[in-house]
N, C-alpha and C positions, 0 to 999 in steps of 0.2 A: 458553701461549697465553691471551690475555685472555678472560674469560668474560662472556657476554652474557646479560641477563635474559630477553629475548624474541626470538623469530624470526619473520620474516614471509616466506612463500613467495608469489611473484608480485608483481613490482615494476612492474606497470602503474600507471596514474594513481591508482586507489583504494588499491592496496597500498602504493605509495611514500608517498602522503600520510598513510595511517594509521600507517606506520612513523615518519615525521617527527613526527607527533603524539605518539606514545609516547615518542620520544626527547626531545622538547621538554619533557616532563613528568618528566624525570629519570631515565628508564630507559635501560639499554644495550641496543641493538637490532641484530640481525644480519639482513641481507636475503639472499634467494636468488632467482635467476632464471637460466634457461638462456641468456637473451640477454645477452651481455656488455655490450652498449651500455646496457641498462637499469641494469646494475650500476655502470657509470661515472657515469651520470646521478644515481644514488642518492648517490654521494659528493659530486658537484658541488652538489646542492641541499640538502644537510643544513645545518641551523643551526650556525654556528661554536660550538665548545665542547661540542656534543652527542656522545655516544658511539654512532656509527653505523659499521657495516661492511657490505660486500656481497661476495657471491661467486657464481661460476657453478659451484662444485663442491658438490654436496649433502653429501659427506662432510665437507668443511671447515665447511660451514654447521652441521651437526649437532654437530661437535666443538667449535664455538665457543660452544655454549649450556650455561649452568649447569644443574645437576640439581635438581629434575625439570625436564626441558626443556619450555617452553611455546611452542608453535609455532602461528602463525595463518596459515591458507590464505586467500589472496585470488586465487583462480583461478576461471575460468568453471565454472558448475555442470555436473553430469553426469560424462562420462567423464574430463575433465581432473582432477577431484578424486580419482577412483579411481586414476588413473595416478600422481598424486603420492603417495597413500597406499601404493601398491604399491612405489614406489621408497624411501620414507622409513621405513616401519615396520621393515624389517629392521635399521635403524641405531639404532632407539630402544631404551630400557631400561624396565623395570618402573616404572610411576608417571608416565611422561612424558605430556604433555597435548597433544592436537592439537585446534585449533579451526577449524571451517569457517565463515568469515565472508562467504561468498558467498550467492547466492540459491538454495541447493539445495532440491530437492524433499524435503519432510519425511520421506517413506517411505525415501528413500535415506539420510537421516541415521540413521534408526532402524537400518537395515541395517549402516551403518558403526560405529555405537555397539556393536552386538553383535560385530562382527568384531574391533574393537580391544580390546574387553573380554576376548575370548578369548585375547589376547596380553598381558593385564595392562597395557593402555594405556587412557588416558582420551580420549574423543572427545566433542566438544560442537558443536552447531549454534548459530550466533550471527548474528542479523540486524543489519545495519548500514545506517542510512539517513541521507541528508544529502548525497549526491553527493560529488564530489571536494573541494569546499570544506568540507563537513561533516567528511569524513574527516580533513582537515588541521587544522581549528580546533575541532571538537567535534560529533560525530554523536550521534544517538540509537542506543543499542546495546541489543540484545535477546537476551541469552544464555539458553540453556536447557539442560536435561539434567543432566549429572553435577554434583551439588551440591558434592561435595568439590573437584572441579576449579574450580568457579565461585568458591569461597571463596579459592582461591589467586590467581585472576585479578582478583577484585573491586577491590583497591586500585588497580591499573592502570586498569581500566575506568572507575572513578569519576573518576580523574584526567583521562582523555582525553575523556570524554563532554561534551556540551553541558550547560550549567547554567541552571536556571530557579529564581529566588528562592534561589540558593545550593545548590540540590539537583541532584545529577547525574542526567542523563537516561539512566539505565541501572538495571536491576533484574532479578532472577531471574524469568524468564518461566514456569518450570514444568518438569516432568519430560520426559524423552526428547527429542523433537524440537520441543518447544514454541517454542524460539526462532526456528527456521525457519518454523514455522506462523504465528506472530505476524507476522513479517516478511512472509510471503506475503499475509495479510490486509491488512496495512498497504498493500502494493502494490495490492491490489484496490480498496481505498478510494481510493487515489491515482488509479487509472484512472477511477473514478466522478467525482471532483471535477474532474479535468481535462476530462472530457466535459461536465460541467455548465457550467464556465467557458466552454468553446468555444461552447456553445449561447447562453449570455448574450451573448457577444461577437457572435454572428451576428444575434441579435435587435436589439441596439443599432445595428449598422451597417446592417442591412437595414430594420428597422422605424423606427428614429429617425434614420437617415441620418447617424450620428455618424462623423466621420473619426478618424484615429489620434490626433491631438492631443486631441480631445474625449474619446476612449476613455481616453486616459492620465489625464485629469482625473477621469473617473468612477471609474476603478479606484483612483486615488490617494485619493479621498474614501472609498471603500469600505474601503480598507486602513487608513485613519485611524480607523475606527470599529469596530463589532462584528464586521465581517468580516476583521479583521486576520489575515493568515495568509501563510505563505511563497508559496503558489501565487498568491494574489491580488497579492502584492507583485512577483513576477517577471513576471506578466502585465502589470501596469502598466508596467514597465520595457521590456517587449518593444515596446510601442507607440511608444516613443521611439527605437528602434534604426534608424538610417539604413542603407541598402544601399550597399556600396562600388561596386557595379556599375551602378547606376542612380541617378536623382535622387530616388527615393521612399524608402519605408520597407521594411525587409527582410521583415516579416511578410507583406506583399503579394506577395512574390516566391516564397514557399515553397509548394511543391506540396502540395495537400490529400490526401496519402496518409500515414496515421500508421503508425509502427512500433510493435512490441510484443514483449516477451519472454514468458517462460513463466508468470510469477507471476499475472498477471490470469486467464489461462486456468485455471490450477491452482485459483484461488480459486473460480471458477465450478464447476469440476468437483467440487471438494470439497463445496460447498454442495449440489449435486445429490445427491452420494453419501450425505451424512448428513442430508439433509432440512431444509435451512434456506433460506428465501426471501431472495434478494439481487438482485432484478431490476434495480436501478440499476447495480450492478457488472456484472452479466451483460450489460446493453445497452451498457455502455461498451466491453467487450471485442468485442462484435458490431459496434459502430460502427466500431471500428478496422479490423475485417475488411472491412466494407462500403466503407470509404474506399478500399480497395485496388482496387475495381472501377472505376477512374477512366475508362477508355475506355467501359465500358458506361453509366456515369452520364452522360457526355457525350452518347452516343447517345440515352439516355432523356430527357434535358433537351430535346433537339431534338424528339423525337417528341411529348412532352407539352406543348410550347410554354412560353413564359416565364410565370412565376407573377406574378399581380398582387398587389402588396403595398400595403396601405392604411396610410398613416402615422397613428399614434395621434393623437387629437384633442389630448391633453395629454401632450406629450413629457416634461416634467419628472416628471409622475406615473408615466408609463410606465417611466422609468429607475429611479425609486424601487421600483416593483413588480418590475421584473426583478431588482433587487438583493436584495429580500426573498425572492423566489422562489429565487434561487441559494443564498441563506443557508439556507433551510429545506430545500431539496433536498440540500444538502451535509450538513446535520444528519441527514437521513434516510439518506443513504449511510453515514455513520458508524454509525447505529443498526443497519443491515443487517450491517455487518462485525463489529461488536461482538457481535451476536446469534450470528454464525457462531462466534466464539471461545467463547462460552458453551457451545454445543452441542458443539463439538470437544473442549473441556476435559473434558466429561463422557464423550464417546464414546471418547476415547483416553487418559483418565486423566492428562491433562496438569497439572491443578490450576493453570490460568492465573489469576493475580491481576489481574482486570479493572482494579482501581483503580490498580495499578502500570503496567499497559499504557498507559492514558490519561495517566497522570502522566509517563511517560518520552517520550511522543509530543509533549508540550508544547513541546519544544525540540529543535533539531538535525535533525529528520526532515523529509521532504518534505511531509507532511500536517500539520505543526505549525500551530496556530491557537489564538487565544484561546478559541474555542468549547470546546476541550478542558478548560479550567478548569471550565466548568459540568458537564461530564462527570465530572471528578475529584470535584467536590463531590457529585454524584449517587451515585457508587460509594462515597464515603466514608460517606454516610448508609446505603446498603444495598449491601454487597459482593455480594449474591446477586441483584441486579437482572438479569432475563433479557433485558430490552430497554430501552434508554435512554428510549424513548417512554413508558414506564410511570411515569417520575419526574414528580412534580407540577410542579416548577419548569420542567422541560423542556416539559411539556405547555402551560404558559402561554406560552412562546416560540412553540411551534407554532401555538397558537390565534391569536396576534397576527399571524402571517404567512401562514396557509393561504389566505386570500382572494387574496393577491398571487400565490401559486403557481397557484391556479386561473385567475386572470385572465391571467397570463402564458402558461400552457399553452394556454388557449383562443385567445389571439391568435395564437400560433404555429400552431396547428391551422387556424385560419380563414384564415391568410395563407400556408399551405404552406411554412412555415419548419420544417425538421427540428428536433424537440425530444424525441428518444427518451429522453434522460436525465431531463428535467424531467417528462415524461409518466409514466414508470415510477416515479419517486419519488412522484408524486401518486397513482398507482394503488396502489402499495404502502401508502401511508398510508391511503387509502380502504378497502382490503381489511383491513388490520390493525385498523382502528378500527370495523369493521362486525360487530355481533354475529351477524347472520344472513346468510351468504353463499348464493348460489344453487347451491352444490355438491350440495344435496340432489337436484337434477335430474340432475347428472352421475352420482351414485350410482345413481339410478333407471335411467339409460341403460346403466351398466355391468352392473347386474343383469339388465336386459332382454336384451342381446345376449350376455353372457358368464357369467351366474349368479355374479357376483362378490360377491353379498350386500350388505346394508346394515344399519345400525343405525337405531332409531327414537328420536324425542324423547320419547315417552310411556312407554316401558318398556325394561328391560334385555334384552340378547340380540342375537343375529345372525339376520337374516331373509333369505328368498329368496321371490320371488313369481313365479308363472307369468303373465307379462305378455301380455295380449291374444292375438293370433294368433302363436304362437311359431315359425311357419313362415316369417314375414317375414325 
């Protein structure tokens, strides 16, 4: 039987495209799926001349792979991953490698690493970002965990990853489940940026009365400059998509209820668990949840009547300020996510290389942006930077745009246009850059009603006071 270099389990859109990518780069690849139709489709879509085979038999799939076997799972997170491992591990032999390339929760990956290690098998968690097109033509790939296994996979990963300036958008993300953790935070940042873009869109259409053609031109101009990024680019194109069922544009016919998967929620939960402030990411998750209350929002809108929106005196200046506000709020969202990676690396012993994280996010992934070049430069100067806002060059960018963020947030508030993302980005910045916060009062309150104690600014130690009438 012919021996194949790699195997892919799960031949849905992402799995099939990743398999084709691997094959197009000169590797022989076998695919497995219980759905016989997907196996047929695999053969039909392969590039002529590449070595691709598919099977609906797990035994035939495993037998077709060279040793040590290198198997990539592209199945939904959670129980499906455990089900595949339960079926496949009895067929594997010492030294074989299994890589979970889905959006698995990092603690599940830690459990699976330990379980397979007890059977002399390697298990890795690996984030893959870029959607179906990225999987086919070059994603950003975030592998972590077993270093020995990574070294065996590295040549293939570097071949299939997106390239920026000739460098592959993949690198070792750290120990244990670091790969899944980095991908989780990537997705949290993605939530935040998408929320911010939607708010900028809302401000431009409601405040400046821009139609879809005008919005296209604005986003086109933004994408041609310092805001160049994948999400700005696709937003630009969305405004040009006509609807097949009406005479209008498709975006205007889409119901305003956003879907969500687990990664955004996990990012927020993790930040709470290890004590990192990421309010713009948190509010992006909350906003998607709030969007689902469509019927209640319709009732509330009627109850509280139509909001009166005042058109800006200078529309051109307004558009410019909204763009700068979006740019800065996006930068602050990255800062929050990267700060979470710094703390998680310390908390879990991941040893995540932040410089490599922003380096591989520059291409292939959903949050790719020219802004990441500036972050890469900052981490090159100081790999131990705890928050990107502490870099001098970044601070100059922030100072040049903070007025626009304030003006845009103020306009939104004064005109009743929801801007939760922009407001939390501004609030985070103001709190983070304030030497003295009013939390001294909170500590006094906590000590008053619960004897939680407090520290002083003028001497060391922990203190408790009998406050006023303690019977209150």
